[in-house]
N, CA, C and O atoms as CSV, one atom per row, in Angstrom:
chain,resi,resn,atom,element,x,y,z
A,1,MET,N,N,6.800,31.061,37.688
A,1,MET,CA,C,6.208,29.971,36.945
A,1,MET,C,C,6.110,28.775,37.879
A,1,MET,O,O,7.000,28.517,38.689
A,2,GLU,N,N,5.014,28.058,37.746
A,2,GLU,CA,C,4.836,26.872,38.574
A,2,GLU,C,C,3.964,25.860,37.852
A,2,GLU,O,O,3.275,26.189,36.887
A,3,CYS,N,N,4.004,24.642,38.325
A,3,CYS,CA,C,3.097,23.603,37.847
A,3,CYS,C,C,2.968,22.551,38.942
A,3,CYS,O,O,3.782,22.480,39.863
A,4,THR,N,N,1.934,21.746,38.818
A,4,THR,CA,C,1.710,20.645,39.744
A,4,THR,C,C,1.510,19.392,38.912
A,4,THR,O,O,0.747,19.394,37.946
A,5,VAL,N,N,2.195,18.325,39.285
A,5,VAL,CA,C,2.046,17.055,38.589
A,5,VAL,C,C,1.472,16.054,39.584
A,5,VAL,O,O,2.032,15.832,40.658
A,6,LYS,N,N,0.337,15.449,39.205
A,6,LYS,CA,C,-0.352,14.502,40.088
A,6,LYS,C,C,-0.398,13.133,39.423
A,6,LYS,O,O,-0.670,13.013,38.229
A,7,TRP,N,N,-0.133,12.126,40.203
A,7,TRP,CA,C,-0.257,10.756,39.735
A,7,TRP,C,C,-1.732,10.444,39.582
A,7,TRP,O,O,-2.505,10.631,40.521
A,8,ALA,N,N,-2.135,9.970,38.406
A,8,ALA,CA,C,-3.541,9.661,38.133
A,8,ALA,C,C,-3.820,8.167,38.271
A,8,ALA,O,O,-4.754,7.773,38.969
A,9,SER,N,N,-3.012,7.331,37.607
A,9,SER,CA,C,-3.170,5.879,37.685
A,9,SER,C,C,-2.022,5.223,36.935
A,9,SER,O,O,-1.404,5.836,36.064
A,10,ASP,N,N,-1.746,3.988,37.275
A,10,ASP,CA,C,-0.688,3.232,36.613
A,10,ASP,C,C,0.551,4.117,36.400
A,10,ASP,O,O,1.193,4.519,37.370
A,11,ALA,N,N,0.892,4.423,35.139
A,11,ALA,CA,C,2.037,5.283,34.843
A,11,ALA,C,C,1.579,6.619,34.272
A,11,ALA,O,O,2.349,7.295,33.589
A,12,LYS,N,N,0.326,7.011,34.547
A,12,LYS,CA,C,-0.264,8.237,34.013
A,12,LYS,C,C,-0.239,9.348,35.058
A,12,LYS,O,O,-0.523,9.128,36.235
A,13,PHE,N,N,0.112,10.552,34.592
A,13,PHE,CA,C,0.183,11.725,35.451
A,13,PHE,C,C,-0.526,12.883,34.776
A,13,PHE,O,O,-0.531,12.981,33.549
A,14,ILE,N,N,-1.128,13.764,35.570
A,14,ILE,CA,C,-1.767,14.968,35.048
A,14,ILE,C,C,-0.960,16.164,35.550
A,14,ILE,O,O,-0.784,16.355,36.754
A,15,ALA,N,N,-0.476,16.960,34.603
A,15,ALA,CA,C,0.280,18.160,34.939
A,15,ALA,C,C,-0.632,19.366,34.756
A,15,ALA,O,O,-1.281,19.515,33.721
A,16,GLU,N,N,-0.673,20.216,35.760
A,16,GLU,CA,C,-1.468,21.435,35.692
A,16,GLU,C,C,-0.522,22.631,35.808
A,16,GLU,O,O,0.274,22.721,36.742
A,17,THR,N,N,-0.624,23.541,34.845
A,17,THR,CA,C,0.274,24.692,34.818
A,17,THR,C,C,-0.286,25.835,35.659
A,17,THR,O,O,-1.480,25.881,35.956
A,18,GLY,N,N,0.585,26.741,36.031
A,18,GLY,CA,C,0.176,27.916,36.771
A,18,GLY,C,C,-0.752,28.817,35.974
A,18,GLY,O,O,-1.494,29.612,36.550
A,19,SER,N,N,-0.715,28.698,34.653
A,19,SER,CA,C,-1.597,29.508,33.809
A,19,SER,C,C,-2.940,28.829,33.553
A,19,SER,O,O,-3.750,29.320,32.765
A,20,GLY,N,N,-3.176,27.689,34.226
A,20,GLY,CA,C,-4.490,27.065,34.173
A,20,GLY,C,C,-4.720,26.021,33.096
A,20,GLY,O,O,-5.867,25.759,32.735
A,21,HIS,N,N,-3.666,25.422,32.577
A,21,HIS,CA,C,-3.814,24.398,31.545
A,21,HIS,C,C,-3.389,23.039,32.089
A,21,HIS,O,O,-2.581,22.949,33.013
A,22,ALA,N,N,-3.945,21.987,31.502
A,22,ALA,CA,C,-3.613,20.634,31.945
A,22,ALA,C,C,-3.095,19.797,30.787
A,22,ALA,O,O,-3.545,19.935,29.650
A,23,VAL,N,N,-2.144,18.930,31.097
A,23,VAL,CA,C,-1.560,18.027,30.114
A,23,VAL,C,C,-1.438,16.657,30.775
A,23,VAL,O,O,-1.049,16.551,31.938
A,24,ILE,N,N,-1.767,15.627,30.034
A,24,ILE,CA,C,-1.587,14.263,30.535
A,24,ILE,C,C,-0.264,13.738,30.001
A,24,ILE,O,O,0.069,13.937,28.833
A,25,MET,N,N,0.489,13.064,30.870
A,25,MET,CA,C,1.746,12.412,30.483
A,25,MET,C,C,1.683,10.974,30.967
A,25,MET,O,O,0.940,10.643,31.891
A,26,GLU,N,N,2.481,10.123,30.322
A,26,GLU,CA,C,2.470,8.718,30.713
A,26,GLU,C,C,3.841,8.098,30.495
A,26,GLU,O,O,4.541,8.422,29.536
A,27,GLY,N,N,4.205,7.215,31.388
A,27,GLY,CA,C,5.455,6.482,31.255
A,27,GLY,C,C,5.367,5.427,30.164
A,27,GLY,O,O,4.292,5.139,29.637
A,28,ALA,N,N,6.504,4.865,29.843
A,28,ALA,CA,C,6.595,3.842,28.791
A,28,ALA,C,C,5.834,2.578,29.179
A,28,ALA,O,O,5.549,2.338,30.353
A,29,GLY,N,N,5.513,1.776,28.166
A,29,GLY,CA,C,4.763,0.542,28.365
A,29,GLY,C,C,5.433,-0.435,29.316
A,29,GLY,O,O,4.761,-1.093,30.111
A,30,ASP,N,N,6.758,-0.532,29.237
A,30,ASP,CA,C,7.461,-1.461,30.120
A,30,ASP,C,C,7.444,-0.996,31.572
A,30,ASP,O,O,7.858,-1.726,32.473
A,31,LEU,N,N,6.962,0.226,31.788
A,31,LEU,CA,C,6.847,0.760,33.148
A,31,LEU,C,C,5.387,0.928,33.565
A,31,LEU,O,O,5.091,1.613,34.543
A,32,GLY,N,N,4.479,0.299,32.819
A,32,GLY,CA,C,3.062,0.342,33.165
A,32,GLY,C,C,2.221,1.282,32.326
A,32,GLY,O,O,1.007,1.359,32.519
A,33,GLY,N,N,2.835,1.994,31.404
A,33,GLY,CA,C,2.081,2.894,30.541
A,33,GLY,C,C,1.265,2.137,29.511
A,33,GLY,O,O,1.581,0.997,29.171
A,34,LYS,N,N,0.209,2.780,29.015
A,34,LYS,CA,C,-0.682,2.155,28.033
A,34,LYS,C,C,-0.680,2.907,26.705
A,34,LYS,O,O,-1.592,2.748,25.893
A,35,ASN,N,N,0.361,3.734,26.486
A,35,ASN,CA,C,0.520,4.508,25.252
A,35,ASN,C,C,-0.699,5.376,24.952
A,35,ASN,O,O,-1.190,5.417,23.823
A,36,GLN,N,N,-1.178,6.071,25.993
A,36,GLN,CA,C,-2.331,6.948,25.842
A,36,GLN,C,C,-1.971,8.429,25.938
A,36,GLN,O,O,-2.839,9.290,25.798
A,37,ALA,N,N,-0.696,8.726,26.175
A,37,ALA,CA,C,-0.284,10.121,26.327
A,37,ALA,C,C,1.220,10.220,26.069
A,37,ALA,O,O,1.922,9.209,26.090
A,38,PRO,N,N,1.715,11.442,25.826
A,38,PRO,CA,C,3.153,11.604,25.599
A,38,PRO,C,C,3.974,11.243,26.831
A,38,PRO,O,O,3.510,11.372,27.964
A,39,ARG,N,N,5.202,10.788,26.589
A,39,ARG,CA,C,6.150,10.520,27.671
A,39,ARG,C,C,6.702,11.861,28.177
A,39,ARG,O,O,6.726,12.835,27.424
A,40,PRO,N,N,7.138,11.923,29.416
A,40,PRO,CA,C,7.713,13.175,29.928
A,40,PRO,C,C,8.877,13.696,29.088
A,40,PRO,O,O,8.971,14.904,28.870
A,41,MET,N,N,9.763,12.827,28.611
A,41,MET,CA,C,10.884,13.295,27.789
A,41,MET,C,C,10.400,13.803,26.430
A,41,MET,O,O,11.014,14.703,25.856
A,42,GLU,N,N,9.314,13.241,25.911
A,42,GLU,CA,C,8.727,13.769,24.681
A,42,GLU,C,C,8.198,15.185,24.924
A,42,GLU,O,O,8.277,16.048,24.049
A,43,MET,N,N,7.662,15.406,26.115
A,43,MET,CA,C,7.155,16.735,26.456
A,43,MET,C,C,8.290,17.760,26.480
A,43,MET,O,O,8.100,18.907,26.076
A,44,ILE,N,N,9.459,17.353,26.949
A,44,ILE,CA,C,10.610,18.258,26.952
A,44,ILE,C,C,10.983,18.623,25.517
A,44,ILE,O,O,11.243,19.787,25.211
A,45,LEU,N,N,11.005,17.623,24.645
A,45,LEU,CA,C,11.316,17.873,23.232
A,45,LEU,C,C,10.238,18.761,22.587
A,45,LEU,O,O,10.552,19.667,21.816
A,46,LEU,N,N,8.975,18.491,22.912
A,46,LEU,CA,C,7.880,19.330,22.411
A,46,LEU,C,C,8.056,20.776,22.860
A,46,LEU,O,O,7.850,21.704,22.078
A,47,GLY,N,N,8.434,20.961,24.109
A,47,GLY,CA,C,8.633,22.306,24.639
A,47,GLY,C,C,9.728,23.051,23.898
A,47,GLY,O,O,9.584,24.234,23.591
A,48,ALA,N,N,10.823,22.358,23.610
A,48,ALA,CA,C,11.918,22.983,22.874
A,48,ALA,C,C,11.456,23.372,21.470
A,48,ALA,O,O,11.786,24.454,20.984
A,49,GLY,N,N,10.707,22.506,20.831
A,49,GLY,CA,C,10.193,22.809,19.491
A,49,GLY,C,C,9.249,23.996,19.505
A,49,GLY,O,O,9.315,24.861,18.632
A,50,GLY,N,N,8.375,24.037,20.491
A,50,GLY,CA,C,7.448,25.160,20.613
A,50,GLY,C,C,8.164,26.465,20.895
A,50,GLY,O,O,7.805,27.512,20.357
A,51,CYS,N,N,9.177,26.395,21.742
A,51,CYS,CA,C,9.954,27.574,22.123
A,51,CYS,C,C,10.646,28.182,20.903
A,51,CYS,O,O,10.542,29.386,20.666
A,52,THR,N,N,11.341,27.365,20.141
A,52,THR,CA,C,12.079,27.893,18.990
A,52,THR,C,C,11.140,28.293,17.849
A,52,THR,O,O,11.400,29.285,17.168
A,53,ALA,N,N,10.063,27.551,17.627
A,53,ALA,CA,C,9.107,27.922,16.576
A,53,ALA,C,C,8.482,29.274,16.890
A,53,ALA,O,O,8.328,30.112,16.002
A,54,TYR,N,N,8.125,29.485,18.145
A,54,TYR,CA,C,7.571,30.763,18.576
A,54,TYR,C,C,8.553,31.897,18.275
A,54,TYR,O,O,8.170,32.935,17.734
A,55,ASP,N,N,9.825,31.686,18.634
A,55,ASP,CA,C,10.850,32.704,18.377
A,55,ASP,C,C,10.946,33.039,16.892
A,55,ASP,O,O,10.921,34.210,16.511
A,56,VAL,N,N,11.057,32.012,16.059
A,56,VAL,CA,C,11.252,32.214,14.621
A,56,VAL,C,C,10.069,32.973,14.018
A,56,VAL,O,O,10.261,33.909,13.242
A,57,VAL,N,N,8.850,32.569,14.373
A,57,VAL,CA,C,7.659,33.261,13.854
A,57,VAL,C,C,7.656,34.715,14.310
A,57,VAL,O,O,7.434,35.618,13.503
A,58,LEU,N,N,7.898,34.946,15.590
A,58,LEU,CA,C,7.871,36.310,16.121
A,58,LEU,C,C,8.947,37.192,15.479
A,58,LEU,O,O,8.675,38.337,15.117
A,59,ILE,N,N,10.146,36.671,15.340
A,59,ILE,CA,C,11.240,37.443,14.736
A,59,ILE,C,C,10.911,37.800,13.288
A,59,ILE,O,O,11.117,38.938,12.869
A,60,LEU,N,N,10.403,36.838,12.526
A,60,LEU,CA,C,10.068,37.114,11.124
A,60,LEU,C,C,8.884,38.070,11.001
A,60,LEU,O,O,8.880,38.941,10.131
A,61,LYS,N,N,7.883,37.916,11.863
A,61,LYS,CA,C,6.738,38.832,11.832
A,61,LYS,C,C,7.174,40.254,12.190
A,61,LYS,O,O,6.758,41.218,11.549
A,62,ARG,N,N,8.007,40.373,13.210
A,62,ARG,CA,C,8.488,41.710,13.606
A,62,ARG,C,C,9.318,42.355,12.507
A,62,ARG,O,O,9.351,43.580,12.383
A,63,GLY,N,N,9.984,41.534,11.715
A,63,GLY,CA,C,10.755,42.040,10.584
A,63,GLY,C,C,9.894,42.285,9.358
A,63,GLY,O,O,10.400,42.628,8.290
A,64,ARG,N,N,8.590,42.106,9.518
A,64,ARG,CA,C,7.600,42.320,8.454
A,64,ARG,C,C,7.803,41.401,7.261
A,64,ARG,O,O,7.555,41.790,6.120
A,65,HIS,N,N,8.250,40.197,7.525
A,65,HIS,CA,C,8.375,39.192,6.478
A,65,HIS,C,C,7.031,38.470,6.359
A,65,HIS,O,O,6.325,38.306,7.354
A,66,ALA,N,N,6.683,38.047,5.166
A,66,ALA,CA,C,5.375,37.444,4.903
A,66,ALA,C,C,5.368,35.962,5.257
A,66,ALA,O,O,5.196,35.111,4.385
A,67,ILE,N,N,5.553,35.659,6.532
A,67,ILE,CA,C,5.531,34.274,7.002
A,67,ILE,C,C,4.085,33.816,7.164
A,67,ILE,O,O,3.246,34.547,7.690
A,68,GLU,N,N,3.806,32.600,6.705
A,68,GLU,CA,C,2.463,32.047,6.817
A,68,GLU,C,C,2.448,30.696,7.510
A,68,GLU,O,O,1.380,30.162,7.813
A,69,GLY,N,N,3.636,30.134,7.767
A,69,GLY,CA,C,3.678,28.859,8.457
A,69,GLY,C,C,5.082,28.551,8.952
A,69,GLY,O,O,6.073,28.988,8.367
A,70,CYS,N,N,5.148,27.804,10.022
A,70,CYS,CA,C,6.441,27.376,10.550
A,70,CYS,C,C,6.250,26.032,11.230
A,70,CYS,O,O,5.406,25.880,12.114
A,71,GLU,N,N,7.035,25.072,10.811
A,71,GLU,CA,C,7.004,23.733,11.402
A,71,GLU,C,C,8.433,23.357,11.767
A,71,GLU,O,O,9.363,23.591,10.995
A,72,VAL,N,N,8.599,22.773,12.946
A,72,VAL,CA,C,9.913,22.319,13.370
A,72,VAL,C,C,9.809,20.839,13.716
A,72,VAL,O,O,9.033,20.449,14.587
A,73,LYS,N,N,10.597,20.022,13.027
A,73,LYS,CA,C,10.656,18.598,13.346
A,73,LYS,C,C,11.951,18.373,14.118
A,73,LYS,O,O,13.036,18.680,13.625
A,74,LEU,N,N,11.832,17.839,15.320
A,74,LEU,CA,C,12.993,17.566,16.153
A,74,LEU,C,C,13.246,16.069,16.184
A,74,LEU,O,O,12.325,15.277,16.385
A,75,THR,N,N,14.491,15.689,15.984
A,75,THR,CA,C,14.906,14.298,16.046
A,75,THR,C,C,15.985,14.214,17.107
A,75,THR,O,O,16.972,14.949,17.055
A,76,ALA,N,N,15.802,13.314,18.076
A,76,ALA,CA,C,16.733,13.286,19.205
A,76,ALA,C,C,17.271,11.890,19.474
A,76,ALA,O,O,16.638,10.877,19.177
A,77,GLU,N,N,18.469,11.883,20.049
A,77,GLU,CA,C,19.086,10.658,20.552
A,77,GLU,C,C,19.301,10.839,22.041
A,77,GLU,O,O,19.563,11.944,22.516
A,78,ARG,N,N,19.184,9.728,22.780
A,78,ARG,CA,C,19.363,9.777,24.224
A,78,ARG,C,C,20.504,8.865,24.652
A,78,ARG,O,O,20.876,7.927,23.947
A,79,ALA,N,N,21.044,9.164,25.821
A,79,ALA,CA,C,22.092,8.334,26.404
A,79,ALA,C,C,21.552,6.936,26.665
A,79,ALA,O,O,20.357,6.761,26.903
A,80,GLU,N,N,22.427,5.945,26.620
A,80,GLU,CA,C,22.029,4.549,26.825
A,80,GLU,C,C,21.763,4.221,28.299
A,80,GLU,O,O,20.973,3.333,28.620
A,81,VAL,N,N,22.442,4.959,29.187
A,81,VAL,CA,C,22.330,4.660,30.624
A,81,VAL,C,C,21.721,5.846,31.371
A,81,VAL,O,O,21.737,6.978,30.887
A,82,ASP,N,N,21.193,5.569,32.539
A,82,ASP,CA,C,20.598,6.613,33.374
A,82,ASP,C,C,21.643,7.606,33.860
A,82,ASP,O,O,22.756,7.189,34.182
A,83,PRO,N,N,21.350,8.863,33.928
A,83,PRO,CA,C,20.120,9.480,33.426
A,83,PRO,C,C,20.159,9.550,31.904
A,83,PRO,O,O,21.157,9.985,31.328
A,84,LYS,N,N,19.103,9.135,31.262
A,84,LYS,CA,C,19.065,9.039,29.804
A,84,LYS,C,C,18.754,10.399,29.181
A,84,LYS,O,O,17.695,10.621,28.593
A,85,VAL,N,N,19.724,11.292,29.338
A,85,VAL,CA,C,19.578,12.655,28.815
A,85,VAL,C,C,19.659,12.647,27.295
A,85,VAL,O,O,20.144,11.692,26.688
A,86,PHE,N,N,19.177,13.721,26.697
A,86,PHE,CA,C,19.357,13.882,25.260
A,86,PHE,C,C,20.834,14.148,24.990
A,86,PHE,O,O,21.463,14.955,25.674
A,87,THR,N,N,21.376,13.466,23.992
A,87,THR,CA,C,22.785,13.663,23.622
A,87,THR,C,C,22.925,14.363,22.274
A,87,THR,O,O,23.920,15.043,22.025
A,88,LYS,N,N,21.940,14.198,21.412
A,88,LYS,CA,C,21.920,14.874,20.109
A,88,LYS,C,C,20.481,15.252,19.787
A,88,LYS,O,O,19.556,14.465,19.987
A,89,ILE,N,N,20.312,16.465,19.287
A,89,ILE,CA,C,18.991,16.906,18.836
A,89,ILE,C,C,19.184,17.678,17.532
A,89,ILE,O,O,20.008,18.589,17.444
A,90,HIS,N,N,18.411,17.294,16.532
A,90,HIS,CA,C,18.443,18.011,15.262
A,90,HIS,C,C,17.082,18.672,15.045
A,90,HIS,O,O,16.039,18.028,15.163
A,91,TYR,N,N,17.111,19.961,14.726
A,91,TYR,CA,C,15.903,20.733,14.422
A,91,TYR,C,C,15.861,20.937,12.908
A,91,TYR,O,O,16.813,21.444,12.314
A,92,HIS,N,N,14.753,20.541,12.293
A,92,HIS,CA,C,14.547,20.871,10.879
A,92,HIS,C,C,13.321,21.787,10.791
A,92,HIS,O,O,12.202,21.384,11.109
A,93,TYR,N,N,13.558,23.013,10.359
A,93,TYR,CA,C,12.510,24.016,10.220
A,93,TYR,C,C,11.992,24.014,8.784
A,93,TYR,O,O,12.775,23.975,7.835
A,94,THR,N,N,10.684,24.055,8.633
A,94,THR,CA,C,10.065,24.309,7.337
A,94,THR,C,C,9.263,25.592,7.507
A,94,THR,O,O,8.251,25.624,8.208
A,95,VAL,N,N,9.734,26.646,6.853
A,95,VAL,CA,C,9.114,27.960,6.986
A,95,VAL,C,C,8.405,28.277,5.681
A,95,VAL,O,O,8.994,28.207,4.603
A,96,THR,N,N,7.134,28.627,5.795
A,96,THR,CA,C,6.296,28.884,4.630
A,96,THR,C,C,5.908,30.354,4.590
A,96,THR,O,O,5.571,30.948,5.615
A,97,GLY,N,N,5.959,30.929,3.405
A,97,GLY,CA,C,5.557,32.319,3.257
A,97,GLY,C,C,5.704,32.782,1.825
A,97,GLY,O,O,5.855,31.983,0.901
A,98,ARG,N,N,5.655,34.077,1.665
A,98,ARG,CA,C,5.756,34.679,0.332
A,98,ARG,C,C,7.035,35.501,0.237
A,98,ARG,O,O,7.251,36.449,0.993
A,99,ASN,N,N,7.870,35.108,-0.714
A,99,ASN,CA,C,9.132,35.818,-0.973
A,99,ASN,C,C,10.030,35.936,0.259
A,99,ASN,O,O,10.692,36.955,0.455
A,100,LEU,N,N,10.050,34.896,1.081
A,100,LEU,CA,C,10.921,34.906,2.262
A,100,LEU,C,C,12.367,34.814,1.817
A,100,LEU,O,O,12.718,33.992,0.970
A,101,LYS,N,N,13.191,35.650,2.384
A,101,LYS,CA,C,14.609,35.632,2.061
A,101,LYS,C,C,15.319,34.608,2.954
A,101,LYS,O,O,15.093,34.554,4.163
A,102,ARG,N,N,16.171,33.810,2.335
A,102,ARG,CA,C,16.923,32.782,3.046
A,102,ARG,C,C,17.691,33.379,4.229
A,102,ARG,O,O,17.740,32.790,5.309
A,103,GLU,N,N,18.285,34.547,4.013
A,103,GLU,CA,C,19.080,35.201,5.058
A,103,GLU,C,C,18.215,35.573,6.262
A,103,GLU,O,O,18.671,35.478,7.401
A,104,ALA,N,N,16.983,35.992,6.025
A,104,ALA,CA,C,16.084,36.386,7.111
A,104,ALA,C,C,15.677,35.178,7.946
A,104,ALA,O,O,15.639,35.246,9.175
A,105,VAL,N,N,15.375,34.078,7.273
A,105,VAL,CA,C,15.004,32.847,7.987
A,105,VAL,C,C,16.198,32.329,8.784
A,105,VAL,O,O,16.060,31.951,9.948
A,106,GLU,N,N,17.357,32.316,8.157
A,106,GLU,CA,C,18.571,31.862,8.831
A,106,GLU,C,C,18.877,32.730,10.054
A,106,GLU,O,O,19.272,32.214,11.099
A,107,ARG,N,N,18.697,34.026,9.925
A,107,ARG,CA,C,18.940,34.949,11.041
A,107,ARG,C,C,17.962,34.677,12.186
A,107,ARG,O,O,18.362,34.663,13.350
A,108,ALA,N,N,16.691,34.463,11.865
A,108,ALA,CA,C,15.682,34.196,12.893
A,108,ALA,C,C,16.020,32.912,13.655
A,108,ALA,O,O,15.921,32.870,14.881
A,109,ILE,N,N,16.413,31.879,12.936
A,109,ILE,CA,C,16.788,30.612,13.575
A,109,ILE,C,C,18.010,30.809,14.459
A,109,ILE,O,O,18.061,30.302,15.579
A,110,LYS,N,N,18.989,31.540,13.958
A,110,LYS,CA,C,20.219,31.781,14.717
A,110,LYS,C,C,19.938,32.593,15.983
A,110,LYS,O,O,20.497,32.299,17.040
A,111,LEU,N,N,19.081,33.606,15.886
A,111,LEU,CA,C,18.714,34.391,17.069
A,111,LEU,C,C,18.000,33.530,18.100
A,111,LEU,O,O,18.250,33.657,19.299
A,112,SER,N,N,17.114,32.656,17.640
A,112,SER,CA,C,16.444,31.743,18.562
A,112,SER,C,C,17.469,30.865,19.264
A,112,SER,O,O,17.448,30.717,20.485
A,113,GLU,N,N,18.365,30.286,18.474
A,113,GLU,CA,C,19.369,29.368,19.005
A,113,GLU,C,C,20.335,30.057,19.968
A,113,GLU,O,O,20.662,29.507,21.019
A,114,GLU,N,N,20.785,31.247,19.615
A,114,GLU,CA,C,21.858,31.889,20.385
A,114,GLU,C,C,21.387,32.864,21.453
A,114,GLU,O,O,22.156,33.220,22.345
A,115,LYS,N,N,20.111,33.309,21.374
A,115,LYS,CA,C,19.697,34.354,22.305
A,115,LYS,C,C,18.378,34.097,23.027
A,115,LYS,O,O,18.270,34.378,24.220
A,116,TYR,N,N,17.380,33.572,22.333
A,116,TYR,CA,C,16.031,33.589,22.892
A,116,TYR,C,C,15.472,32.276,23.428
A,116,TYR,O,O,14.719,32.299,24.402
A,117,CYS,N,N,15.803,31.150,22.843
A,117,CYS,CA,C,15.125,29.894,23.209
A,117,CYS,C,C,15.726,29.279,24.477
A,117,CYS,O,O,16.750,28.598,24.430
A,118,SER,N,N,15.071,29.534,25.598
A,118,SER,CA,C,15.538,29.029,26.891
A,118,SER,C,C,15.614,27.505,26.909
A,118,SER,O,O,16.551,26.936,27.468
A,119,ALA,N,N,14.634,26.848,26.304
A,119,ALA,CA,C,14.612,25.386,26.302
A,119,ALA,C,C,15.828,24.812,25.576
A,119,ALA,O,O,16.451,23.864,26.053
A,120,SER,N,N,16.158,25.387,24.429
A,120,SER,CA,C,17.325,24.907,23.689
A,120,SER,C,C,18.617,25.152,24.469
A,120,SER,O,O,19.525,24.321,24.451
A,121,PHE,N,N,18.693,26.286,25.147
A,121,PHE,CA,C,19.877,26.570,25.962
A,121,PHE,C,C,20.074,25.500,27.019
A,121,PHE,O,O,21.190,25.024,27.231
A,122,MET,N,N,18.987,25.121,27.681
A,122,MET,CA,C,19.095,24.091,28.723
A,122,MET,C,C,19.489,22.745,28.136
A,122,MET,O,O,20.355,22.057,28.675
A,123,LEU,N,N,18.857,22.371,27.037
A,123,LEU,CA,C,19.154,21.086,26.420
A,123,LEU,C,C,20.578,21.026,25.878
A,123,LEU,O,O,21.181,19.954,25.830
A,124,ALA,N,N,21.113,22.163,25.472
A,124,ALA,CA,C,22.479,22.208,24.931
A,124,ALA,C,C,23.529,21.882,25.994
A,124,ALA,O,O,24.695,21.675,25.658
A,125,LYS,N,N,23.142,21.835,27.253
A,125,LYS,CA,C,24.079,21.470,28.320
A,125,LYS,C,C,24.478,19.997,28.216
A,125,LYS,O,O,25.557,19.612,28.669
A,126,THR,N,N,23.608,19.172,27.620
A,126,THR,CA,C,23.921,17.744,27.481
A,126,THR,C,C,23.880,17.258,26.040
A,126,THR,O,O,24.413,16.193,25.727
A,127,ALA,N,N,23.252,18.032,25.162
A,127,ALA,CA,C,23.040,17.562,23.786
A,127,ALA,C,C,23.744,18.453,22.773
A,127,ALA,O,O,23.820,19.671,22.928
A,128,GLU,N,N,24.250,17.810,21.741
A,128,GLU,CA,C,24.752,18.535,20.579
A,128,GLU,C,C,23.527,18.900,19.741
A,128,GLU,O,O,22.798,18.021,19.283
A,129,ILE,N,N,23.308,20.190,19.546
A,129,ILE,CA,C,22.129,20.643,18.812
A,129,ILE,C,C,22.549,21.149,17.435
A,129,ILE,O,O,23.438,21.990,17.306
A,130,THR,N,N,21.884,20.614,16.407
A,130,THR,CA,C,22.127,21.044,15.034
A,130,THR,C,C,20.797,21.465,14.425
A,130,THR,O,O,19.729,21.128,14.935
A,131,HIS,N,N,20.880,22.198,13.337
A,131,HIS,CA,C,19.644,22.584,12.671
A,131,HIS,C,C,19.878,22.806,11.177
A,131,HIS,O,O,20.992,23.068,10.725
A,132,ASP,N,N,18.788,22.690,10.440
A,132,ASP,CA,C,18.753,23.094,9.045
A,132,ASP,C,C,17.333,23.569,8.756
A,132,ASP,O,O,16.462,23.487,9.622
A,133,PHE,N,N,17.102,24.059,7.559
A,133,PHE,CA,C,15.777,24.565,7.258
A,133,PHE,C,C,15.498,24.512,5.771
A,133,PHE,O,O,16.404,24.426,4.942
A,134,SER,N,N,14.217,24.566,5.462
A,134,SER,CA,C,13.774,24.707,4.085
A,134,SER,C,C,12.689,25.780,4.069
A,134,SER,O,O,12.007,26.022,5.065
A,135,ILE,N,N,12.556,26.404,2.923
A,135,ILE,CA,C,11.565,27.467,2.751
A,135,ILE,C,C,10.586,27.034,1.667
A,135,ILE,O,O,10.992,26.588,0.594
A,136,VAL,N,N,9.312,27.169,1.952
A,136,VAL,CA,C,8.269,26.927,0.963
A,136,VAL,C,C,7.760,28.305,0.549
A,136,VAL,O,O,7.148,29.017,1.346
A,137,ASP,N,N,8.018,28.671,-0.705
A,137,ASP,CA,C,7.650,29.999,-1.201
A,137,ASP,C,C,6.288,29.912,-1.882
A,137,ASP,O,O,6.166,29.369,-2.980
A,138,LEU,N,N,5.282,30.446,-1.230
A,138,LEU,CA,C,3.923,30.423,-1.775
A,138,LEU,C,C,3.758,31.344,-2.978
A,138,LEU,O,O,2.862,31.146,-3.799
A,139,ALA,N,N,4.630,32.359,-3.082
A,139,ALA,CA,C,4.572,33.265,-4.228
A,139,ALA,C,C,4.991,32.531,-5.499
A,139,ALA,O,O,4.499,32.841,-6.584
A,140,ALA,N,N,5.879,31.579,-5.374
A,140,ALA,CA,C,6.360,30.832,-6.538
A,140,ALA,C,C,5.316,29.845,-7.040
A,140,ALA,O,O,5.343,29.452,-8.206
A,141,THR,N,N,4.389,29.439,-6.163
A,141,THR,CA,C,3.384,28.450,-6.559
A,141,THR,C,C,2.065,29.088,-6.956
A,141,THR,O,O,1.145,28.396,-7.393
A,142,ALA,N,N,1.966,30.414,-6.806
A,142,ALA,CA,C,0.696,31.101,-7.114
A,142,ALA,C,C,0.531,31.361,-8.593
A,142,ALA,O,O,-0.479,31.927,-9.011
């Protein structure tokens, strides 16, 4: 895996991935940013959310559960002094589907947390990671 990050202007950078995708990132306003793109630390949090959401969806689909949606909201706290690492991160999953069993969703989240999500493993080196979840049952609303 590789990527290249190039300085574009002011506090703006363009990251290009080895798989051929580009993302713009920007530093904070007090460092010259103009609030036109995500901050690099926001990108790390986004990556962790994407990593665990992918795991949960894949695990539930492989288990033949009727999942139709998965959203993860991450809330983080950072250290006050440099390096301003994440110190606490809370994941709230909202999993949508038909007749999803609480135990299956809980198992998928636990497997992501304990076995599959590389991003969460790395972040857990400095941050206390917690999670909870809710299930939206589409069968109950039909």
